[in-house]
N, C-alpha and C positions, 0 to 999 in steps of 0.2 A: 461677615455682613450677609443678612438674609436678601433674598431677591427683592423683597419689597423696599428694604432700606436701600439697596444698590439703585433700584429704580428712581427712588426719591432723590438720591445723591446726584445722579446723572442729570435729572430734570432741573435741579437747583444750579448745577454747573452750567447748563445751557442758558438758564436765565441771566446768570452772572456774567456770561461771556456772549453777548449777542453778536450777531454777524456785523462786522465793522470794515468800512472801506480803508483800504491802505494802498499805497503805490510804492512797491518796493522791489528793486531788481533781485533776482535769485537765479539759481540754475538748476534744472531738472535733469536727472540721470535715470537711465534705465538700461536693461541688458543690452539694448540696441544702440546705445549711444547717450549723448547728453545735448542740451540746448538751452541757451539763455531763455529766461522767461520774466514776467513781471507779476507779482501778487497784486491781485486786484481787491480781494477782500478775504477775511479770516473770520472763523467762529470756532466754538469749543470743538467742533467735530472735524473741521478740516479748512480747506482753502480753494478759493477760485483763482486760476492763474491764466495768463495769455502767454503762449509760447511766441518766441521771436524768430523761430525758424521751423521748417518742416521736421517733425519730430515723431518718430515711431514709439508708441507706448508699448514696449515689448517687456514682458516679465516685470520684475520688482522695480518700483520707483522710488527714488530718494530725492528729497527736495533739500538743496543746499543753499543756506542764507548766511551771507557774510556777516561776521561778528555774532552770530546766533549758534549755528551749528547745522547738523544734518539730520533730516527727519523722514522716516519711512512713511510712504504714502500708498494709497490704492485709488486709482482712477475710477469714479463712479459714473461720470457722463463726459461727453465730448461734443462741442458744437463748434466745428471748424478749428480756428487757432486757440479756442477757450477751452479749459479743462476744469472739471470739478474733481477735487481731490479730498480723500478722507484719511484720517490716521487709523492704522489697525488698532492703536491703543491710545487712549487719552491718558496722559500722566503729567507729572511736574514740569517735564521738558516741553511738552506742547502748550502747557499753560504759561510757562516762561516766554515761549516764542510769541503767543498772543499778546502778553503784556508788553513786550519789547517793540513789536510792530505797531501796536496802538499808540505807544508813547512816541515812537519816532513820527508817526502819521499826525498826531495831535501837535507835536512841536514844530513840524514843518507847515502845518496849516496856519499855526499862530505867527510864524516868522514870515509868511508868504501873504502878500496883500492882493495879489492878482489872482483872479478867477482862472483856474487851470482845468482844462478840458480833455479828456481821454480821446485819442483819435488813432488811426492805424493808417499813416499816409506814406507813400514811398518818396524818397528823395535822395539827395547826395550832399556829401560835405567836401568843401574844397579848402585846402591849405597849402599855400604855395603851389608846387607843381603835383602834389598829391591829390586824387580824387577817390572818395569811397562812397559806395552806395550805403544808404541807411534808411532806417524806419523811424519816422515820428511817432512817438508814443503819446505825448500829451503837449499841448500848447497853451499859452497865455499871452497877454500883451506885452509880458516882460521877458519871455524866453520859451524854451522847448526842451523836452527830453527826448533823446534819441538813442537808438540802438545801432551801432556800427562794429563790424568785425575788426579786431586788432587795432583799437584806436590809440595805442600807447605812444605812437610817434606823431599823432595830430596835436598840433599846438595852435594857441591863438595868434592872430586872429583868424577866423574861419569864415567861410560863405556857406550858408545853408540853402540849397536849392530845393524847393518843394514842388513837385511836378504840377500841382494844381495851382499854385499861387505866386511862384517866382523866386527871387533871389533876396537873402537877408544878411547882412552883416551882423557877425555874433562873435563873442569871446566866451571860453570854456569856463563855467562857474564851479564845475565839480567833475569827478570821475569816479566811477565805480564799475570795475570790470570792463564789459563791452558797453556800458552805458555812459552817456555824457549828458550834463545839464549845460544847456546854452543860454546865455544872456544876449538878447537882441541889442545891437548898437544903433538901432534907429528908433525914432520917437514912437510913442504908443499910438498916435493918430495914424501913422503909416501903416503899422501892423493892423489896426482896426479896418482900414480901408481895403486891405488885401485878405488878409486870413479871416476877418470878421464876417466875410460873406459865406464862409464855410462852417464857422463855428459862432453864431450870433451870441452864445452865452458870454462871450468875453467882452461884448460891447457894453455890458452893465457896469464895467469898471471905469467907463468914461462919463457916467452919468454924475 
């Protein structure tokens, strides 16, 4: 392929694969260790992720996505806990990852009626006598997504304590690695009165 044809091919690929928002847990590995992260958006060239722990980007980076595979990446920018990653090479595997994450995101959006807002709040989960610190990654009137270390022995029902807003009774709707999807066991009006002051976007679901 000539350089001109290669450039046109790359431009066409970028048009076909515009940047799309996704919310998918993953894990980022480097020569200095590994950390849980959340993929925030994806394009033909790479991804934007938010790391869920202090993470030193030393040496080579590999993004591991459950049910998809592992993908070499290079960090092109960092802003606090948010990283911009690019693939060293775009190929059929990176295209398949884009398609898979986009399909998951569209499927989840279709199944979910409540407006979900990205946040980064500190809190804790309480189940029986166990208490674990957690990070709240997104919320809606119906539930929340949290990151918590070693959640395998946490079972429903649980109490989610959010430092800014109080306590909420929940059940665990799904698990994926160190991430839990929580369903609130209190009515939407109660959630709106408390959390709604911090994320007014969710109040539109009461209209």
